[in-house]
C-alpha positions as CSV (number, residue, x, y, z in Angstrom):
1,X,134.4,29.8,142.2
2,X,132.6,29.4,145.6
3,X,129.0,30.8,144.9
4,X,128.3,31.3,148.5
5,X,130.8,34.2,148.0
6,X,128.7,36.4,146.1
7,X,127.3,40.0,147.2
8,X,124.6,41.8,145.3
9,X,125.0,45.3,145.8
10,X,121.7,46.5,144.2
11,X,118.2,44.9,145.4
12,X,115.0,46.4,146.5
13,X,112.7,45.1,149.2
14,X,110.0,46.6,151.4
15,X,108.2,45.9,154.7
16,X,105.6,43.1,154.3
17,X,102.6,45.4,154.7
18,X,104.0,47.7,152.1
19,X,105.5,45.7,149.5
20,X,102.2,44.6,147.5
21,X,101.3,48.3,147.0
22,X,104.8,49.5,146.3
23,X,105.8,46.8,143.9
24,X,102.2,47.2,142.0
25,X,102.8,51.0,142.0
26,X,106.4,50.8,140.7
27,X,105.3,48.0,138.0
28,X,102.9,50.5,136.4
29,X,106.0,52.6,135.0
30,X,108.4,49.7,134.5
31,X,107.7,48.9,131.1
32,X,108.7,45.3,130.2
33,X,110.5,45.1,133.4
34,X,108.1,43.0,135.6
35,X,109.2,42.0,139.1
36,X,110.9,38.6,139.8
37,X,110.1,38.6,143.6
38,X,107.2,39.8,145.8
39,X,109.6,42.7,147.1
40,X,109.7,41.2,150.5
41,X,112.5,39.9,152.6
42,X,111.6,36.5,152.4
43,X,111.3,36.4,148.8
44,X,114.5,38.1,148.4
45,X,116.2,35.5,150.5
46,X,114.7,32.5,148.4
47,X,115.9,34.4,145.2
48,X,119.4,34.9,146.9
49,X,119.4,30.9,147.7
50,X,118.5,30.2,144.1
51,X,121.0,32.2,142.7
52,X,123.7,31.1,145.2
53,X,124.2,34.7,146.6
54,X,125.2,35.2,150.5
55,X,124.5,38.9,150.9
56,X,122.3,41.6,149.5
57,X,122.5,45.2,149.8
58,X,119.1,46.9,150.2
59,X,118.7,50.1,148.4
60,X,116.1,52.1,150.5
61,X,115.2,55.5,148.8
62,X,113.7,58.3,150.7
63,X,111.0,59.6,148.4
64,X,109.9,62.3,150.8
65,X,111.7,63.8,153.7
66,X,109.7,62.2,156.5
67,X,111.0,58.7,155.3
68,X,114.6,58.7,156.7
69,X,113.4,57.8,160.1
70,X,111.2,54.9,159.3
71,X,114.3,53.8,157.0
72,X,116.4,53.8,159.9
73,X,114.0,51.7,162.2
74,X,113.5,49.0,159.3
75,X,117.1,48.9,158.5
76,X,117.9,48.0,162.3
77,X,115.3,45.4,162.1
78,X,116.5,43.5,158.8
79,X,120.1,43.8,159.1
80,X,121.9,40.7,159.2
81,X,124.8,38.5,158.0
82,X,123.0,38.3,154.8
83,X,121.3,41.7,154.5
84,X,123.1,45.0,154.5
85,X,120.6,47.7,154.4
86,X,121.4,51.3,152.9
87,X,119.9,54.1,154.7
88,X,118.6,57.1,152.7
89,X,118.2,61.1,153.0
90,X,115.9,63.4,150.9
91,X,118.7,65.9,149.8
92,X,116.2,69.1,149.8
93,X,114.8,68.2,153.2
94,X,114.7,70.9,155.6
95,X,116.3,68.8,157.9
96,X,118.8,66.9,155.9
97,X,121.8,67.8,158.3
98,X,119.8,66.0,161.2
99,X,118.7,63.3,159.1
100,X,122.4,62.4,158.0
101,X,123.4,62.7,162.0
102,X,120.5,60.3,162.7
103,X,121.6,57.7,160.1
104,X,125.1,58.2,161.6
105,X,124.3,57.8,165.1
106,X,122.2,55.0,164.4
107,X,125.4,53.0,162.8
108,X,124.2,53.5,159.3
109,X,127.4,54.4,157.0
110,X,126.0,53.9,153.7
111,X,122.9,55.5,151.8
112,X,121.1,55.1,148.5
113,X,120.2,58.3,146.5
114,X,118.1,58.4,143.4
115,X,118.1,61.8,141.6
116,X,115.0,61.1,139.5
117,X,112.9,60.0,142.4
118,X,114.2,62.5,144.7
119,X,114.2,65.5,142.3
120,X,117.7,66.6,142.3
121,X,120.5,66.9,139.7
122,X,123.6,64.9,140.6
123,X,125.9,68.1,140.1
124,X,123.8,70.6,141.6
125,X,125.8,73.5,143.2
126,X,123.2,73.9,146.0
127,X,123.8,70.4,147.2
128,X,127.6,70.7,147.9
129,X,127.2,71.0,151.4
130,X,124.8,67.8,151.4
131,X,127.5,65.8,149.9
132,X,130.2,67.2,151.7
133,X,128.5,66.2,155.0
134,X,128.3,62.7,153.6
135,X,132.1,62.9,152.7
136,X,133.2,64.1,155.9
137,X,131.1,61.6,158.0
138,X,132.6,58.7,155.7
139,X,129.1,57.8,154.5
140,X,129.3,55.6,151.4
141,X,126.8,56.7,148.7
142,X,125.1,54.4,146.2
143,X,123.7,56.6,143.3
144,X,121.2,55.6,140.6
145,X,123.1,56.6,137.4
146,X,121.9,57.5,133.9
147,X,118.4,57.5,132.7
148,X,115.4,55.8,134.2
149,X,112.7,54.1,132.5
150,X,109.9,55.8,134.3
151,X,111.4,59.3,133.6
152,X,112.5,59.2,129.8
153,X,115.5,61.2,129.0
154,X,115.8,63.3,132.2
155,X,119.4,63.7,132.8
156,X,119.6,64.4,136.5
157,X,121.9,61.7,136.8
158,X,123.8,61.6,133.5
159,X,127.4,60.3,133.7
160,X,128.9,63.9,132.9
161,X,126.8,65.2,136.1
162,X,128.2,62.2,138.3
163,X,131.8,63.1,137.3
164,X,131.4,66.5,138.3
165,X,130.1,65.1,141.6
166,X,133.0,62.7,141.9
167,X,135.6,65.4,141.2
168,X,134.1,67.8,143.5
169,X,134.0,65.3,146.5
170,X,137.2,63.3,146.1
171,X,137.1,61.7,149.4
172,X,133.4,60.4,148.9
173,X,133.1,56.6,148.3
174,X,130.4,56.7,145.7
175,X,128.8,53.6,143.6
176,X,127.2,54.8,140.4
177,X,124.5,52.1,139.4
178,X,123.9,50.5,136.3
179,X,127.7,50.4,135.0
180,X,127.7,54.2,135.5
181,X,124.8,55.0,133.5
182,X,121.6,53.3,132.3
183,X,120.7,53.7,128.8
184,X,123.7,56.3,128.7
185,X,126.6,53.9,128.1
186,X,128.2,55.7,125.1
187,X,128.4,58.7,127.6
188,X,130.0,56.5,130.5
189,X,132.9,55.5,128.4
190,X,134.5,59.2,127.9
191,X,132.6,60.8,130.9
192,X,132.9,58.5,133.8
193,X,134.8,55.4,133.2
194,X,138.2,55.6,134.8
195,X,137.1,57.9,137.6
196,X,137.5,57.0,141.3
197,X,133.8,55.9,141.9
198,X,132.8,52.3,141.6
199,X,130.3,50.9,139.1
200,X,127.6,48.2,139.6
201,X,127.0,45.7,137.1
202,X,123.1,45.9,137.1
203,X,121.6,46.1,133.7
204,X,125.0,45.8,132.0
205,X,123.6,42.8,129.9
206,X,121.8,45.6,128.0
207,X,125.0,47.0,126.8
208,X,126.6,46.3,123.3
209,X,129.3,43.8,124.2
210,X,132.3,45.7,122.9
211,X,131.2,48.7,124.7
212,X,130.7,46.6,128.0
213,X,134.2,45.4,127.4
214,X,135.7,49.0,126.8
215,X,134.0,50.2,129.9
216,X,135.2,47.8,131.9
217,X,138.7,47.8,130.9
218,X,138.9,51.6,131.2
219,X,137.2,51.6,134.4
220,X,139.1,48.6,136.1
221,X,137.9,45.4,137.7
222,X,138.7,46.6,141.1
223,X,136.1,49.5,140.8
224,X,133.3,46.8,139.7
225,X,130.8,45.4,141.8
226,X,128.1,42.9,141.2
227,X,124.6,44.2,141.3
228,X,121.2,42.9,140.1
229,X,118.5,45.2,140.6
230,X,116.4,42.6,142.1
231,X,113.3,42.4,141.7
232,X,113.4,44.1,138.4
233,X,115.9,41.4,137.3
234,X,116.5,37.8,138.0
235,X,119.5,37.5,140.4
236,X,120.3,34.2,139.1
237,X,120.4,35.3,135.5
238,X,122.4,38.2,136.2
239,X,125.0,36.0,137.9
240,X,125.1,33.8,134.9
241,X,125.3,36.8,132.7
242,X,128.7,37.9,134.5
243,X,129.9,34.3,134.2
244,X,129.2,34.3,130.5
245,X,131.7,37.2,130.0
246,X,134.8,34.9,130.1
247,X,136.6,36.7,132.7
248,X,139.3,35.1,134.6
249,X,138.4,33.4,137.9
250,X,140.2,36.2,139.7
251,X,138.3,39.0,138.3
252,X,135.0,37.2,138.8
253,X,135.8,37.0,142.4
254,X,136.7,40.7,142.6
255,X,133.4,41.6,140.9
256,X,131.1,39.0,142.7
257,X,132.8,39.4,146.2
258,X,136.1,40.9,147.1
259,X,135.5,44.5,145.9
260,X,132.1,44.7,147.6
261,X,133.3,42.9,150.6
262,X,135.9,45.6,151.2
263,X,133.2,48.3,151.0
264,X,130.9,46.4,153.2
265,X,133.6,45.8,155.7
266,X,134.2,49.7,156.1
267,X,130.6,50.8,155.9
268,X,128.3,48.2,157.8
269,X,128.2,48.9,161.4
270,X,124.7,47.8,162.2
271,X,124.3,44.9,164.8
272,X,124.8,41.7,163.0
273,X,122.4,38.7,163.6
274,X,122.0,35.2,162.0
């Protein structure tokens, strides 16, 4: 297959002035997962070149209400042919409606949310209006799914909760990270696989192979997109892992490029530059 046609839907970088501090802070709670890049745009582009990846989605996370505006500004700065930045909103911000409007008006049609870092439950009833606004605005939502190494067994993003969210908002385009639930894959199979959301493949190499195959078969290749979670995993190694699964070339192309490309074409409105 053409390795220039790979989209990585799950990466993290920070502005150059913040990257050293942010990466060091996150690494303190990442266990055995140590960063493979410096967490900067240039270091990600180098990693992408080494892995044969054309485009990376940048999963920004607003860990406090005031960060939405700075994420918008930075997203406009880095958006380009190879970089697709996601906005973010703190769901319990007093200004979440204005924040979503600001994202929309800035041309950002995709957000990243993290129930653990943003202190909410995926199926919280009091967030119905929040997700309804994303749904009505046509804003794609990329959601951390499963547990998180920094938060133990906190179940804010358990697959069963995400299933409720998906059923509650059937028109919301949602991508559940980590094959639907990091370290909760036994629950992904009965709870979330086969639903209308997408799964990214980040950390799927940690899944028992037979369970991985069952999840992929039940969920369907058309709703799987490649993700690495760079810098916490090496992009090239994650590409090679997907290729090691023995999928058909057509199925590989869907996971590596076609499925994400279809989403990106619908939700990427920021001005393009080379």
